C-alpha positions in Angstrom: 0.0 0.0 0.0 1.1 3.5 -0.6 -0.2 6.9 0.1 0.3 9.9 -2.2 0.5 13.4 -0.9 0.4 16.8 -2.5 1.6 19.8 -0.6 0.3 22.9 -2.3 2.5 25.9 -2.8 2.8 29.0 -0.6 2.0 31.2 -3.5 -1.5 29.6 -3.7 -2.5 29.2 -0.1 0.1 30.5 2.3 0.5 33.9 4.0 4.3 33.9 3.7 5.8 36.2 1.1 6.7 34.8 -2.3 10.4 34.0 -2.1 10.4 32.9 1.6 11.6 29.4 2.0 9.2 26.6 3.0 9.9 22.9 3.3 8.6 22.0 -0.1 5.7 22.8 -2.4 4.2 19.7 -4.1 5.0 16.5 -2.3 4.2 12.9 -3.3 4.5 10.2 -0.6 5.9 6.9 -1.6 6.5 3.7 0.4 7.8 1.4 -2.3 8.5 1.1 -6.1 10.3 4.4 -5.9 11.4 4.3 -9.6 7.8 4.0 -10.7 6.5 6.9 -8.7 9.4 9.0 -9.8 8.5 8.4 -13.4 4.8 8.8 -13.1 5.2 12.1 -11.1 8.1 13.5 -13.2 7.6 17.2 -13.7 4.5 17.3 -11.4 5.9 17.2 -7.9 8.6 19.0 -6.0 9.4 16.6 -3.3 9.0 13.0 -2.1 7.8 12.1 1.5 8.7 8.5 2.6 6.9 7.1 5.7 8.6 4.6 8.0 6.9 1.2 8.6 3.3 2.4 8.3 0.9 0.8 10.9 4.0 -0.8 12.6 4.6 -3.4 9.8 8.2 -3.9 8.5 9.1 -1.9 5.4 12.0 -0.4 3.5 13.7 2.0 5.8 12.7 5.6 5.2 16.1 7.2 5.4 17.6 4.5 3.1 14.8 5.2 0.6 15.5 8.9 0.7 19.2 8.4 0.2 18.3 6.3 -2.9 16.0 9.1 -4.3 18.6 11.8 -3.5 21.6 10.0 -5.0 19.9 8.5 -8.0 17.6 11.3 -9.0 18.8 14.3 -7.0 15.3 15.1 -5.8 13.9 16.7 -2.6 12.9 14.1 -0.1 11.6 13.9 3.5 12.4 11.0 5.8 10.6 9.7 8.9 11.8 8.0 12.1 9.6 6.0 14.4 10.9 6.5 17.9 9.2 3.3 19.1 11.9 1.5 17.1 15.1 3.4 17.9 17.3 4.5 20.8 19.3 7.7 21.0 22.4 6.2 19.2 20.3 4.9 16.3 18.6 8.3 16.1 21.9 10.1 15.9 23.1 7.8 13.1 19.9 8.3 11.1 20.1 12.1 11.5 23.7 12.1 10.5 22.9 10.1 7.4 20.2 12.7 6.5 22.8 15.5 6.9 25.5 13.7 4.9 23.3 12.9 2.0 21.4 16.2 2.0 17.9 14.9 2.9 15.6 17.9 3.1 13.5 17.1 6.1 13.2 14.5 9.0 9.9 13.9 10.7 10.1 12.4 14.2 7.1 10.5 15.5 6.4 7.7 18.0 4.5 5.8 15.3 2.2 2.9 15.8 3.3 0.1 18.1 5.6 -2.4 16.2 3.9 -5.5 14.9 7.3 -7.3 15.1 9.7 -7.0 18.1 9.3 -4.9 21.2 8.8 -1.2 21.8 11.9 1.0 22.6 11.1 3.4 25.4 14.1 5.7 25.1 12.9 9.1 23.6 9.7 10.9 23.2 9.2 13.2 20.2 10.0 16.4 22.1 13.2 15.0 23.7 14.3 13.5 20.4 14.0 16.8 18.5 15.7 18.7 21.4 18.6 16.2 21.3 19.1 16.6 17.5 18.7 20.4 17.7 21.4 20.7 20.4 23.7 18.5 18.3 23.2 20.9 15.3 22.4 18.5 12.4 21.8 20.5 9.2 18.4 19.1 8.4 14.9 20.5 9.0 13.1 18.7 11.8 9.4 18.0 11.9 6.7 16.4 14.1 3.0 15.6 14.1 0.0 17.3 15.8 -3.5 15.8 15.8 -6.7 17.8 16.0 -8.3 15.0 18.0 -6.7 16.5 21.1 -7.9 19.5 23.0 -6.8 22.9 21.7 -4.9 23.5 25.0 -2.9 20.3 24.5 -2.2 21.1 20.8 -0.9 24.5 21.6 1.3 23.1 24.4 2.9 20.7 21.9 3.3 23.4 19.3 5.2 25.7 21.7 7.0 22.9 23.6 8.5 21.1 20.6 11.6 22.5 18.9 10.5 21.5 15.4 10.7 23.6 12.3 7.4 22.3 10.9 4.4 20.2 11.8 2.2 17.8 9.8 -1.4 18.2 11.0 -3.6 15.2 11.4 -7.5 15.0 11.4 -8.2 18.4 9.8 -11.9 18.5 8.6 -14.8 20.8 8.5 -15.7 19.9 12.1 -12.2 20.7 13.4 -11.6 23.8 11.2 -12.2 26.3 14.1 -9.7 24.6 16.4 -7.2 24.5 13.5 -7.5 28.3 13.0 -6.5 28.8 16.6 -3.5 26.4 16.1 -2.5 28.3 13.0 -2.5 31.7 14.8 -0.2 30.3 17.4 2.1 28.8 14.8 2.5 32.3 13.2 3.5 33.7 16.5 6.0 30.9 17.1 7.4 30.9 13.5 6.4 27.3 12.9 5.2 25.9 9.5 2.0 23.9 9.4 1.1 21.3 6.7 -2.3 19.7 7.2 -3.2 16.4 5.7 -6.2 16.4 3.4 -7.5 12.8 2.7 -9.2 12.5 -0.7 -11.6 9.7 -1.5 -11.6 8.1 -5.0 -13.6 5.2 -6.4 -10.7 2.9 -5.5 -10.3 3.9 -1.8 -13.6 5.3 -0.6 -14.7 2.1 1.2 -11.3 1.9 3.0 -11.5 5.5 4.0 -15.0 5.1 5.4 -13.6 2.5 7.8 -10.6 4.4 9.3 -12.5 7.1 11.1 -10.5 10.0 9.6 -11.9 13.1 7.9 -11.8 12.9 4.1 -13.3 14.7 1.1 -14.3 13.6 -2.3 -12.1 14.4 -5.2 -14.8 16.6 -6.7 -14.7 18.7 -3.5 -11.0 19.4 -3.5 -11.0 22.8 -5.2 -13.6 24.2 -2.8 -11.8 22.7 0.2 -8.5 24.2 -0.8 -10.1 27.6 -1.2 -11.4 27.3 2.4 -7.8 26.7 3.6 -6.4 29.6 1.6 -4.3 31.8 3.8 -4.3 29.6 6.9 -1.6 27.0 5.9 2.0 26.9 4.8 1.2 23.9 2.6 -1.1 21.0 2.1 -0.4 17.3 2.3 -2.9 15.7 -0.1 -3.2 12.0 0.9 -4.9 9.4 -1.4 -4.5 6.0 0.2 -4.6 2.8 -1.9 -4.7 4.8 -5.2 -2.0 3.9 -7.6 -3.1 6.0 -10.6 -2.1 9.3 -9.1 -1.0 11.2 -12.2 -4.4 12.6 -13.1 -4.8 14.0 -9.5 -1.3 15.4 -9.6 -1.9 17.1 -12.9 -5.1 18.7 -11.4 -3.2 19.8 -8.3 -0.3 21.2 -10.3 -2.7 23.6 -12.1 -3.2 25.3 -8.7 0.4 25.4 -7.8 3.0 28.0 -8.9 6.6 26.7 -8.6 
């Protein structure tokens, strides 16, 4: 299974001035078959985002996948580390690899509990980012925030985590008001926010209806993006279990200025 993501450009939806640097603009998430997704997305995306062992099942290591993409194709890529799987030494090694090979971003998350092996209780997200920040690795560091928590808890995480950017989970019409409050605080703190927008297609709608996550229909995407205009740094468009992503990427690219 793979999930594709599109992060829309700051010129279209962000309040930052044109020319200010953000993490990336149009991002496609890939878990496997990297060469295929590079070919099908060629000229349409600006960056690749590679998850680490989704749902706790073994997979190709995210940092290794990003090193492959970077060295073979020279593309922007974002790696993930699951802190349930690593101790401080392993985290340093992965961060150092990201620095050496020029990986553009590193997302730190606890992740789902591993389906193989045991949980490593060494670092939480906040402590892991603080550790890497003090060491001074030259890579942008990211974390996750979820709108299923109270606004007070979200704002505490936003201010208490030394991340450069946050991927935002569970944004939907029903959580939009809370998100606006989070966005305002992110402006004050100088943090970048990139909400996920799950899009349902004929291929994945039944699956999305079972995972209890907010999603929209593909036909609703333009109106939804218009609603988010001015209150995000970018968008992560997620299309689970949909292999034919080129049509959606072409539509999204029409809204995006490089």
